[in-house]
C-alpha positions as CSV (number, residue, x, y, z in Angstrom):
1,M,0.0,0.0,0.0
2,S,1.5,3.3,-1.1
3,P,2.1,5.8,1.7
4,R,0.6,8.7,-0.2
5,W,-1.7,10.0,2.2
6,R,-4.1,18.6,5.6
7,F,-7.4,22.7,9.9
8,K,-8.9,26.0,9.7
9,G,-10.2,28.4,12.4
10,L,-12.0,26.5,15.1
11,G,-11.3,23.1,13.7
12,V,-7.6,23.8,13.6
13,V,-7.4,24.6,17.3
14,L,-9.6,21.8,18.4
15,S,-8.0,19.2,16.3
16,A,-4.5,20.4,16.8
17,W,-4.9,19.9,20.5
18,A,-7.5,17.2,20.3
19,C,-7.0,14.3,22.7
20,A,-7.8,13.4,26.4
21,S,-6.5,10.9,28.9
22,L,-8.7,7.9,28.4
23,A,-6.0,5.8,30.0
24,A,-5.5,8.0,33.0
25,A,-7.3,5.7,35.3
26,A,-5.4,2.6,34.2
27,V,-3.5,0.7,36.8
28,P,0.2,1.5,36.4
29,E,2.6,-1.3,35.5
30,A,5.1,-2.4,38.2
31,D,7.9,-2.1,35.6
32,P,6.9,0.3,32.7
33,A,10.0,-0.6,30.7
34,S,9.0,-4.3,30.7
35,A,5.5,-3.3,29.8
36,L,6.7,-1.2,26.8
37,R,9.0,-4.1,25.7
38,A,6.0,-6.4,25.8
39,R,4.0,-3.9,23.7
40,Y,6.9,-3.9,21.2
41,A,6.7,-7.7,21.0
42,A,2.9,-7.7,20.6
43,L,3.2,-5.2,17.8
44,S,6.1,-6.9,16.0
45,E,4.0,-8.1,13.0
46,Q,2.3,-4.7,12.5
47,L,5.6,-2.9,12.8
48,E,7.4,-5.3,10.4
49,H,4.6,-4.9,7.8
50,S,4.0,-1.3,8.4
51,P,2.7,0.8,5.4
52,F,4.9,3.6,6.7
53,P,8.5,4.3,5.6
54,Q,9.6,3.2,9.1
55,H,8.4,0.6,11.6
56,L,5.5,2.6,12.9
57,H,2.0,1.9,14.1
58,V,-0.9,4.3,14.7
59,E,-3.9,3.8,17.0
60,S,-6.8,5.9,18.2
61,M,-9.9,5.7,20.3
62,E,-12.9,7.9,21.0
63,G,-14.9,7.7,24.2
64,P,-17.6,9.7,25.9
65,G,-16.1,13.1,26.3
66,A,-12.5,12.1,25.6
67,S,-10.3,10.9,22.7
68,Q,-6.8,9.6,22.3
69,G,-4.2,9.0,19.7
70,E,-1.0,6.9,19.9
71,V,2.0,6.3,17.8
72,Y,4.4,3.4,18.3
73,A,7.7,3.5,16.4
74,V,11.2,2.1,16.2
75,V,13.7,4.9,15.8
76,D,17.3,4.6,14.8
77,Y,18.7,6.4,17.8
78,P,20.0,4.9,21.1
79,I,17.8,5.3,24.2
80,A,20.4,7.6,25.7
81,T,19.9,10.1,22.8
82,V,16.1,10.0,23.1
83,S,16.3,10.4,26.9
84,D,18.8,13.2,26.9
85,A,16.8,15.1,24.2
86,F,13.4,15.0,25.8
87,S,14.4,15.2,29.5
88,S,14.9,18.9,28.7
89,P,11.8,21.3,28.7
90,A,13.6,23.7,26.3
91,N,14.2,20.8,23.8
92,W,10.5,20.0,23.9
93,C,9.7,23.6,22.9
94,D,12.2,23.3,20.0
95,A,10.3,20.2,18.8
96,L,6.8,21.3,19.4
97,I,7.2,24.6,17.5
98,L,7.6,22.5,14.3
99,H,3.9,21.6,14.5
100,L,1.8,23.9,12.2
101,N,-0.5,25.0,15.0
102,V,2.0,25.6,17.8
103,K,2.8,29.3,17.5
104,Y,4.9,29.7,20.7
105,C,6.5,27.5,23.4
106,R,8.7,28.5,26.3
107,P,9.6,26.8,29.6
108,V,8.9,29.0,32.6
109,P,9.1,28.3,36.4
110,R,5.7,28.2,38.0
111,D,5.1,27.4,41.8
112,G,8.2,25.3,42.0
113,R,7.5,23.4,38.7
114,T,8.5,23.8,35.1
115,V,5.7,24.8,32.8
116,L,5.7,25.0,29.0
117,A,3.8,28.2,28.2
118,T,2.4,27.5,24.7
119,A,0.2,29.3,22.2
120,I,-2.0,27.4,19.8
121,G,-3.5,28.8,16.7
122,R,-4.1,28.4,13.0
123,N,-1.8,27.3,10.3
124,I,-1.1,30.9,9.3
125,D,0.9,33.8,10.7
126,Q,-1.0,35.4,13.6
127,P,-0.2,37.5,16.6
128,L,0.1,35.8,19.9
129,S,-2.8,37.9,21.2
130,S,-5.2,35.9,18.9
131,A,-3.8,32.5,19.7
132,H,-5.0,30.3,22.6
133,R,-2.6,30.1,25.6
134,V,-2.2,26.7,27.1
135,E,0.2,25.8,30.0
136,F,1.6,22.3,30.2
137,T,3.3,21.1,33.4
138,F,6.5,19.2,32.6
139,R,7.2,16.0,34.5
140,L,10.1,13.6,34.0
141,A,8.2,10.5,35.3
142,A,11.0,8.1,34.8
143,S,14.6,8.2,33.7
144,R,16.7,5.1,33.6
145,P,19.6,3.9,31.4
146,D,17.1,1.7,29.5
147,Y,13.9,3.7,29.8
148,V,12.5,7.2,29.8
149,D,9.0,8.6,30.4
150,V,8.0,12.3,30.1
151,E,4.6,13.8,30.6
152,L,3.1,17.2,29.6
153,K,-0.3,17.9,31.1
154,A,-2.6,20.9,30.9
155,R,-5.8,21.2,32.9
156,K,-7.4,23.7,30.5
157,G,-7.4,24.1,26.8
158,P,-9.2,26.3,24.3
159,L,-12.9,26.4,23.7
160,G,-14.0,24.2,26.6
161,T,-11.4,21.5,26.2
162,S,-9.4,20.1,29.2
163,N,-7.2,17.4,30.6
164,Y,-4.6,17.6,27.8
165,R,-1.8,15.1,27.9
166,I,1.2,14.5,25.7
167,S,3.4,11.7,26.9
168,L,6.5,10.2,25.5
169,E,8.1,7.0,26.7
170,A,10.9,5.0,25.1
171,V,12.8,1.8,25.8
172,G,16.2,0.7,24.4
173,L,16.4,-2.0,21.8
174,E,19.4,-3.8,20.3
175,N,21.6,-2.2,17.6
176,E,21.4,1.3,19.1
177,R,17.7,1.7,18.4
178,A,14.8,2.6,20.6
179,F,11.1,1.8,20.7
180,V,9.1,5.0,21.2
181,H,5.5,5.5,22.3
182,L,3.8,8.9,21.9
183,R,0.3,9.4,23.4
184,Y,-1.8,12.5,22.9
185,S,-5.2,13.0,24.5
186,Y,-7.8,15.5,25.7
187,S,-11.3,15.9,27.1
188,Y,-14.1,18.0,25.7
189,G,-17.3,19.5,27.0
190,S,-20.5,20.6,25.3
191,V,-19.1,23.7,23.7
192,S,-16.1,22.0,22.2
193,R,-18.2,19.0,21.1
194,L,-20.5,21.3,19.1
195,A,-17.6,23.1,17.6
196,T,-15.9,19.9,16.5
197,K,-19.2,18.6,15.1
198,A,-19.5,21.8,13.0
199,Y,-16.0,21.5,11.8
200,L,-16.3,17.9,10.8
201,A,-19.5,18.7,8.9
202,T,-17.8,21.5,6.9
203,S,-14.1,22.2,6.3
204,G,-13.0,19.0,8.0
205,S,-15.5,16.7,6.3
206,D,-13.1,15.3,3.7
207,K,-10.1,14.8,6.1
208,V,-8.9,11.4,7.2
209,G,-6.5,9.7,9.5
210,F,-4.2,6.7,9.1
211,T,-6.3,3.7,10.3
212,V,-7.6,1.7,7.4
213,I,-11.2,0.7,7.6
214,G,-12.5,-2.2,5.4
215,D,-10.1,-4.2,3.2
216,S,-6.5,-3.3,3.9
217,N,-5.5,-4.9,0.6
218,D,-7.8,-2.6,-1.4
219,P,-5.6,-0.6,-3.8
220,K,-7.6,2.5,-2.8
221,P,-8.0,1.9,0.9
222,K,-10.6,3.8,3.0
223,F,-9.2,5.7,6.0
224,I,-10.9,6.6,9.3
225,G,-12.4,10.0,9.4
226,G,-14.2,12.1,12.0
227,V,-12.8,12.7,15.5
228,R,-10.5,9.7,15.3
229,G,-9.1,10.9,12.0
230,A,-8.4,14.3,13.4
231,I,-6.6,12.8,16.5
232,E,-4.5,10.5,14.3
233,R,-3.4,13.4,12.1
234,N,-2.3,15.5,15.0
235,T,-0.7,12.7,16.9
236,M,1.3,11.9,13.8
237,R,2.3,15.6,13.5
238,Y,3.7,15.6,17.0
239,Y,5.5,12.3,16.5
240,L,7.1,13.6,13.3
241,A,8.2,16.7,15.3
242,I,9.9,14.5,17.8
243,D,11.5,12.4,15.1
244,A,12.6,15.5,13.1
245,Y,14.2,17.0,16.3
246,L,16.1,13.8,17.0
247,G,17.3,13.6,13.4
248,A,18.6,17.2,13.4
249,L,20.7,16.7,16.6
250,A,23.8,15.7,14.5
251,T,23.6,19.1,12.7
252,P,25.7,22.0,14.2
253,V,23.5,24.2,16.5
254,P,23.4,27.2,14.1
255,A,21.8,25.1,11.4
256,R,19.9,22.7,13.6
257,F,16.5,24.4,13.5
258,E,16.5,24.7,9.7
259,Q,17.4,21.1,9.5
260,S,14.5,20.1,11.8
261,L,12.1,22.2,9.7
262,E,13.3,20.4,6.6
263,R,12.9,17.0,8.1
264,W,9.4,17.7,9.5
265,F,8.0,19.2,6.3
266,S,9.5,16.4,4.2
267,A,8.1,13.7,6.5
268,T,4.6,15.2,6.4
269,E,4.7,15.4,2.6
270,L,4.9,11.6,2.5
271,Y,1.2,11.7,3.6
272,P,-0.4,14.5,1.6
273,R,-3.9,12.9,2.0
274,Q,-3.7,13.4,5.7
275,L,-1.1,16.0,6.5
276,R,-0.7,18.6,3.7
277,E,-2.0,22.0,4.7
278,I,0.4,24.6,3.3
279,D,3.3,24.7,0.9
280,R,7.0,24.5,1.8
281,D,7.9,28.2,1.4
282,T,4.9,29.3,3.5
283,Y,5.7,26.8,6.2
284,F,9.4,27.8,6.4
285,A,8.7,31.5,6.4
286,M,6.0,31.2,9.2
287,K,8.1,28.9,11.4
288,R,11.2,31.1,11.1
289,R,9.2,34.1,12.4
290,E,7.6,32.1,15.1
291,Y,10.9,30.6,16.3
292,L,12.5,34.0,16.5
293,R,9.5,35.3,18.4
294,Q,9.8,32.3,20.7
295,Q,13.3,33.4,21.7
296,T,12.2,36.9,22.6
297,A,8.5,37.2,23.5
298,Q,7.2,36.6,27.0
């Protein structure tokens, strides 16, 4: 199956930050590294026969008032590289800003904790005053030589959404590789539910995610749409931001951001059906301005 697979206004904001903690009430594993290795083993066939350019698997779920997207992937970086990169709040901001709808991100101290002060908006240039401010608490939940777990959580989001969570865990594999699990979730109330419904009935009606519904051998497969499709698109955008940041680490610092932009945009272009929103020149010009603003604005 060929991997040839794009949000406006209200729909952009909701879908870009669209997912809640369905698994928050789950009983934690005694050894999360072992649990993640077991998940790797359980997904071995899907990863081996993945339709993506790398060993990657996408999942999503929609529940009453909450939704969640997940990406599992094997990356060609040792666990120490993944752990060092994403144990730093500042590095998270340099990765998150690659996403079309993240207009600003900066780590700040807040009541003895580190918070990522972000601004979420449309996939166009816009002043921070018109974007939605969201504060994520940063927590390094686990850091071991073979395993890392980082959580970003926000109680409130735009337009009646809440309980945002972006979590990244990774475990070391042989041959200097790592198995990465990214989870993205949020909850929504009546206002945001109505806004999402309106978006999906209009400008978002033809957008799809990555999960194939029906016959996976069909030369023209049908992909999941609706809320799950929106979640999958944005979870993938965040995963590709993480992967692009990791891939740019070998580039000298002065050119690293440009390299991460190139890697993120090129990766999203592999899936035009799902992820294409703007052209390359527009994306680069917008992100260069936003990155500069991120270094100076409060």
